[in-house]
FIFIPA-688375 format. One record per residue (C-alpha): residue in one letter; x, y, z. Coordinates in steps of 0.25 Angstrom, whole numbers, plus 5000, padded with zeros to 4 digits. Example, Ala and Ser with C-alpha at 12.3 -4.5 7.8 and 13.67 -1.06 7.14 Angstrom:
residues 2
a504949825031 s505549965029 
end
This chain:
residues 923
m504452464799 l505052434812 q505552564817 g504852604830 k503852494829 i504452384838 p505052404851 g506552364852 v506752384837 s507652494832 v507752534818 t508752644813 s509052684799 t510452724794 s509852854787 g508652894779 v509352864766 s508552764758 g509052614759 t510052634771 g510152534782 t509252514795 n509752464808 i508752374816 v509052344830 i508152264840 r508452274855 g509752344854 y511152314849 s511652184854 s512952164847 i514152254845 n514652204831 g513552104827 s512252144820 n511152204828 q510152194817 p508952104818 l508651974810 f507651994799 v506851864796 v505851874784 d504851764782 g505651684792 v506951694785 p508151784789 f508251914780 n509651984779 s509452124784 n510952164784 t511452304780 n512652284771 q513452404774 r514852424769 g515852514776 g514852554787 f514352684790 t515552764786 q515752684773 g514452694765 g513752594773 q512552684776 s511952664763 s511752514765 s510352454766 s509852354776 r509452234769 f508052224776 l507752334766 d507552224756 l506252184763 d504952234756 p504152304767 n502952284759 s503052134759 i503152124774 e502052054781 s502552074796 v503752104804 t504052044818 v505252084827 l505851984836 k506652064846 g507051964858 l508051854857 a506951754863 a506151784850 t507351774840 v508151664846 t507751564835 y508351654824 g509751634829 d510851734831 q510251814819 g509051854828 r509851904839 n509452054836 g508052024834 v507251974822 i506352044812 l505351944806 v504751994793 t503651914786 t503351954772 k502051944765 s502751844756 g503151754768 s501851774776 k500951654778 k499751744779 a498551694770 r498351804760 k497151834751 a497451864736 e497852014735 f498752114728 q499252234736 v500052354730 t500752454739 q501352584735 s502052674744 v502652814741 f503552884751 t504453004752 n505852994759 t506353124765 a507553154774 h507453214788 l508453334786 p509053434796 r508553574796 y509653674792 q509953814796 n510053914784 d510654034791 y512153994792 v513053944780 g514253864779 g515553914785 y516253904799 q516354004810 q515354094804 n516254104792 l515654074778 g516253954771 y515953824763 f516253734774 f515553604778 s515153684791 n513953784791 w514553874802 g514553994793 p513854124794 t512454164788 i512554224774 e512254354780 e513354354790 a514354314779 l513954434771 i514054524783 y515454474788 r516154444775 s517454464782 q517154334789 n516754264776 t517854294766 n517854154759 a516954214748 a515954104750 l514854214750 t515054244735 n515754124730 h515253984727 p516053874735 y516353804723 a517253924719 f518253884730 l518453734727 s519853704730 n519953604719 a520253684706 a519553584697 l518253574705 r518253724706 a518453744691 g517353644689 q516353734697 a516853864691 d515653874681 y514653844692 v515253944702 k515254054691 s513754024689 v513454054703 s514354174705 p514254274711 y513854174722 k513054204734 i513054114746 a511654064751 v511053964760 f510353844753 p509353804764 n509053664757 n510353624753 v510353494762 n508853474760 d508853474745 f509953364745 f508853274750 r507653234742 q506253174745 g506353024741 n505152944736 i504852804740 f503952714732 n503652574737 t502752484729 s502352344733 v501352244728 n500952114735 a500051994730 s499651884739 g498651774739 g498451624740 g497551514744 d497451414755 n498751344752 v499551454745 s499751604747 y500751694741 n501251834742 i501951914731 s502552054733 a503352154726 g503852294731 y504652404725 l505252524733 d505852644726 e506452734737 q507152864736 g508052914747 y508053054752 i509353084745 p509553074730 n510152944724 n509652864736 g508552764736 l508052624737 k507352534727 k506852394731 l506052284724 n505452174732 l504752044727 g504151944736 l503451814735 g502851724746 l502151594746 n501451514756 a501051374752 k500451254759 l500951134751 s500251034760 n499551014773 k500951004779 l501851094771 s501851244768 v502851334763 t503051484764 t504051554755 s504351704752 f505351754742 s505751904741 y506651974731 s507152114734 n508052214726 t508452334734 d509252444727 q509752554737 y510552674732 s511152794739 p512252894739 p513352844749 l513052854764 s514052854775 g514152914789 g514653054790 g515053144802 g514853284796 n516053304788 n515953214776 a515553064777 y516452974786 d517252884776 f516352864764 p515452954755 s514052994760 v513053074753 l512453134766 a513753154774 n513853294769 v512453344766 m511853374779 y512753484783 t512853554770 p513153704773 r511953794770 q512553874759 v512953754751 d511953724739 l512053574740 m511053544729 g511353664720 w512853674719 p513653584709 y514053454715 e515053404705 d516253454696 p515653464682 t516953394676 t517453294686 k516053264693 n516753274706 s516053324719 v516053474722 y515553534734 f515653664742 r516953654750 s518153704743 g518953574745 n517753494740 d517953394751 i516453364753 p515753284743 n514553354737 p513253274742 r512653284728 w513853234721 i513753114730 l512353094727 e512653084712 n514053014713 y514052924725 k513052804725 t512852684734 t511952574730 g511452434736 v510652334727 v510052214734 n509452094728 r508852004738 i508051874738 f507351824751 s506651694752 a505951624764 t505351484763 s504651404774 f504151264773 n503251214784 y502951074786 q501851014796 l502550894801 s501450864810 k500350934818 d501350994828 l502650994820 t503051084808 l504351094800 l504751224795 y505851254785 k506251394781 v507251434771 g507651574768 l508551634758 d508951784759 t509951824748 y510351964743 s511452034734 e511752174738 s512552264729 q513052394735 e513852494727 f514552624731 k514752714718 f515552834720 n515952924708 k517352984708 g517353134712 g516953134726 v517653184738 s517853044743 f518152924734 v518653034724 n518952934713 g517652854715 y517252734722 y516452614718 n516052504728 t515152374726 w514752284737 d514052154732 i513352074743 q512751934743 n512051894755 t511251764757 i510551694769 w510051554768 d509151524780 n508551384783 t507651344795 v506951224799 i505951224810 l505151114817 g503951164824 y503151094834 s501851144840 k501051064850 v499851094859 l500351014871 s499151034880 k497951124881 k498851234887 l500251194881 n500651224867 l502051204862 n502751264850 a504151224846 r505151244835 l506451174832 g507251234820 g508551244813 n509151364805 m510351384796 r510651514790 n511751544780 d512251684777 s513151714765 y513651844762 r514551884750 n515052024746 v515952084735 f516552224738 v517252304727 s517752444729 s518252534718 q518952674717 n519452764707 q518352784697 l518652794682 a517252844676 r516252914685 d514852844687 l515352714682 f515352614694 r516052484690 h517252434697 n518052434684 n517852584684 f518652604696 i520152594697 d520352534711 n519552414715 v519452334728 a518552214730 s518252114741 d517252014744 g516751924755 i515951804759 q515251784772 e514451664776 e513751624789 t512951504793 r512051494805 m511351364810 g510351354821 i509451264828 f508251334836 g507151284844 e505951354850 v504851304860 t503651384864 v502651334875 d501351394876 y500551364889 s499051404889 n499351524880 y499951604891 l501351544894 f502351534883 l503751484884 n504751494872 l506051424872 a506951444860 g508451424856 r509351424844 n510751354842 d511551424832 w512851384824 t513551494816 s514751504807 t515251634811 v516051584824 e516951464826 k516351324828 e516351324844 n515551454844 r514551424833 r513451364841 i512551444851 l511251414857 y510351534861 p509051494868 s507851584872 a506651574880 s505351654882 l504151644891 s502851724889 f501651724899 v500251784896 p499551804910 t498251854903 s498151714897 a498651644909 f497651714919 p496451754911 g495951834922 l497151924920 s496551974907 s495652094907 d495152214899 f496452284905 l497452174903 n497152094890 f498552024888 l499852004896 k501051934891 i502351924899 r503651864892 a505051844895 g506151784886 v507651764885 g508351744872 t509751724867 s510451734853 a511851754847 g512551844838 f513651774830 p514851854824 r514951884809 p515751784801 y517251774800 q517651834814 t518251714821 r519451684812 n520551764806 i520351824792 l521351834781 d521251954772 q521651954758 s521952064749 a522152034734 r522752174732 a523452214744 w524352304737 l524952324723 l526352304718 p527052414709 s526752314698 g525252324701 a525152184706 a524252154717 v524752094730 q523852004738 s523852004754 h523351924765 a523251964779 v522551924792 n521352004795 n521452104806 s520352044814 l520651924823 g519651814822 n519051764835 p518751614835 n518051624848 l517051724844 r515651694849 p514251744846 e513651854854 l512551804863 h511251874866 t510351854877 e509051924879 y508051934890 e506651984887 f505352014895 g504052064890 i502652094893 e501452104883 t500052154887 k498752204881 l497852294889 l496552364888 k495852264879 g497152264870 l497152424869 l498552424876 g499752334874 l501152324879 d502352244875 l503552264884 t504852194883 v506152204891 y507452134887 r508852124890 r509852074879 d511252034882 t512352014871 r513651954875 d514851904868 l514752024859 i515552014846 t516452134843 s517752174837 a518852194847 p520152264844 l521552194845 d522952234847 f523552254833 a524752174839 t523852044837 g523852064822 y522352094823 s521552214825 a520252154830 t519452034833 t518051994836 i517651954850 n516551924860 i516452024871 g515452094880 k513952104882 i512852204878 r511452214884 n510252274878 e509052294888 g507752354883 v506252374884 e505252364873 i503852414874 a502652414864 l501452474870 t500152464861 g498852534863 t497552564856 p497052694862 i495852694853 s495152584847 r493852614839 p493152544827 n493652644818 f494852704825 q496052644832 w497252704838 n498452604841 v499752644848 t501052574850 l502152624859 n503552554857 y504652574867 t506052524866 r507252534876 n508552464874 a509752484882 p511052414877 i512252414886 v513652354884 l513952264896 d515252214892 l516352204881 g517252104887 g518552114894 t519052254895 l518352304882 k517452424886 e516952474872 v516852434858 q516452524846 v515152464840 s515052554828 g515652694823 f516852744817 g517952664823 g518452784831 a517852854842 l516452874838 g515452764837 n514552664845 y515252584856 a514952464865 i515452514879 v515352424891 g514252474901 k513652574890 p512552564880 f512852494868 n513252584856 m513752704864 i514252814855 k515652864858 g516352974851 i517253104854 g516553194864 y516853314872 r517753314884 r517153344898 n517753364912 a517353284924 e516053354926 g515653334911 t515853474906 v516453484892 l517853534890 v518153644881 d519553684875 g520153814874 g519453854861 g518153824867 y517953684860 l517453564866 v518553464869 s518353324863 t518653194870 p519953124866 g519152994863 a517752934862 i516752954873 e515352904875 l514352994868 g513052924870 d512152804870 p511452794856 n510452694861 p509052764863 a508552754877 f507152714871 q506352714859 t504852724857 s503852734846 l502352764847 i501452704836 n500052754834 g499052694824 f497652744821 t496652684813 f495352754808 k494452674799 g495352654787 f496452754791 t497652724799 f498652824805 d499952784812 f501152854817 m502352814825 l503252904834 s504552854839 y505452914850 r506952884853 h507452924867 g508952944867 g510052874860 a511352954857 l511552994843 y512853044836 s512453124824 s513353174812 t512153254806 a512053324819 g513453354821 a513653394806 l512453484805 m512653544819 g514153554818 r514053624805 g512953724808 l511853674799 t510453654805 l509453744811 d510053714825 t511353804820 g510553904813 k510254054817 e509054024825 l509653934834 y511153954834 d511954094833 r513254064827 a513754194830 q513854164845 t514954094851 f514853974860 i515453924873 f515453774876 p514953744890 g516153674896 v517453694903 l518853724897 q519753604896 s520953684900 d520453734914 g519053684916 t518453824916 p517053854909 n517253864894 n517254004889 k517753984875 q516854034864 i516753964851 t515953984838 a514653914833 s515553834823 d516453794834 v515353744842 g514653654831 f515853614822 n517053614831 n516453554844 l515053494845 y514853424832 f516153394825 f517553354831 g516853264841 d515653174843 e514853214855 g514253334849 r513553244839 m512853164850 y511353184852 d510253114860 g509453044849 t508053054856 t507053064844 i505553074842 r505053024829 l503753014820 q504152884814 e502952844806 v501552904802 s500552834793 i499152854788 g498452754781 y497052724775 a496452594770 i495252624761 p493952554766 k493652414760 k492352464756 l492952564747 v494052474742 e493052364738 k492652454726 t494052454721 p494952344715 f495752344728 k495552264741 a496252374750 i496852514748 s497652584759 l498452714759 s499452754769 i500352874771 s501552864780 g502852924785 n504052874792 n505052954801 l504253084798 w504753164810 y505753154821 k506453244832 a507753214838 l507553284851 y508953314855 l509553344842 p509653484836 p508253494828 g508853554815 l509553424813 n508253344811 l509153214814 d508553074814 t509153004826 d508752864819 n509852874808 l510952774810 g512252824806 l513152694808 g512252614799 v511652474801 g512452414813 n512752424827 g512952574828 l511952674835 g511752824837 f512552884825 e511952974814 l513052994803 l512453084792 t511952964784 g510653024781 p509453084788 s508253004790 a507052994781 r505553034781 r504652944773 v503252984770 g502252924760 g501052834757 t500652694753 l499552644745 k499152494746 l498152424737 t497652284739 f496952214728 
end
């Protein structure tokens, strides 16, 4: 809904797998360890949009959903995005990353005629997949074999040069060579049934693993009312299939809204919604091209399946034990089809959201508003892993039950007064109290007894933990707006907050804001003309704070009820001080933003411009700092340093053609944000923001753009020429070096809308310029010789290759020849990180839609008030300009999950293309 539509708003998905999380960042990253996600406010009340990931991107967290998924898009009346701190200051520290205001049909005060509306959508969901070569098969150094790599010969070459292919793979099924005698015996009947075996290429072995998912979305809405009471009732049901089997999303939404004028002075608006969200998927985890990192993942081993492996045709389990079986003799790779059938993750959410406002007219100029909101949900996540896999061989069952509740109360006294013929005054004084409570119970069990039975008492070993977290915010805020003659507007606002997450002396903080707007075309009527219709100049300064998470200011005592067992079997309890040292002096982060903008309309409204430039500074950054183990602690949380985001946002609108029956509207959006780390405090020069805990990851480095990617690179001499060892291989750096800036230089989108009588045609093109990308998919497929880019037409594997560089030994030009396998597997794409780095420049056809509203004259002859039909598609086509074309890689996938990382793609799933139609009937 927001992607590409609003300058300064970046929306990135974890992958195209249905139900996975989405990262939303407004005006760049302003915090190292704190949240950079915006605040959702629904019908005037905060709406929790967290992504409850467990274990992060290497421990199965990629399958988690973002909780704004619980909103019903069919019930949304309008969406407004507040980007600057001057506009969000009254929302407190929760609004520091921007605010997304959502008004539902249930919460809207818009007067409605009695009507009943039914909307039915049907869409298809397909994956953007690589284009594979089908010339060469699996093997290494042109020798045939059932390796993960696809650097073998063509089948024709293997038949000609049998002396180079003596492993009998030409005429024997790989299951005949399983090293585990029991597994080999279990497959004996199958192997016999396909003997004599003849090796072949299976051109669709990867494509057939994926499916076309179907998405059905049904919603009904009833509204009506009279002079004093209006209502809106809505219901929606979504049944979404993912592009891989056993992945999907089912969602039920119910909504009720009521607006009532109880007396001449008192009115009430209330909205209530219930949602049930059921997301299910095989496990997802980051992968580097050689199994998943630390946790099972259904897609970690699919994309680089060798061309002669019949993924969808060969057996995937032992007939007796039901264990996973796959093509390598050691059976050390989980069969993806076995994972589909035996590993499942689920997330079921039941949510109640209510917002109620009472508005009392105290006098002609004075109103009293009271808002109360309740947002509460229970989420139950499960990992269900049958025994018999390659990891968690004996089975694994994990449950995570979450209860999250927000109570939000706000009282606002509003004053509006016409002071004179030219001077108007509007003022607000309010107080807010928000309480967040979070409870969770986490139980993990291993060593399964009976397959397919997922109860903790069906597992031998159980470990449980639970936690309670509570946070309270209180704030007093005020706002005054003075309007002079409708051309000069001054706004002063501020908020004083108290929070429970820091010690008493640091709990109170005041953050003010001010903005000034001037409309010259209203101040000087002679300035307005047919060319210049409207001009507005605005400037503002805003501040905010970012408070730390709870329980970081004091030392924590850890307790283990079963630290170890005595020989008798008795459990021994232990208590220990946590390794993290509490910091009683921890303060909130401080945000300050300066903003300047111009709005204008030209040529009788045919052309419009909205230009904004801003600078946002964040100081006293909250981050974790390592400690010498001699202190008895390993880390503490401190305030250090400063980050600056500078940016430009442009929205250019135009109407090139405007006729009675035909109109063409154009919008060009442009976003540029440059984040830089100015200081990290003291002698500290860098901090890892997100990554693997080792060399590879995002870093905050003083003097560099925020989120710089560092990893193992190629060593170079003083002139920048790569060094080559005596075997002709590139020499890797001994430690991490800077590999690239993942922040795009700029992003643009072009939105075109055409209307002709009852027809509409809209499409949006988007463009991303630059931004470094680390891609596991590129490394795995190119490093293993699988895409068209490594096929016969583009790549002659029989030729040797010499890296352009100098020998490390004496500095002379490199003359060492190496093979195609050495180039791809042993140098560029594995055993280092630099070869997986790419320029993420991408052009994309983001959206296309065609609609038709049947003329009222024709509709009058039916029982309906209105009938409309539309056909639309999302993410239909893209081209990453500097990536090998056979990869067909989408640069918008976010491999590190929802959080502060950027620029990583880690085999968590290709992006999705959605195409379908919507029928809307109004009674």
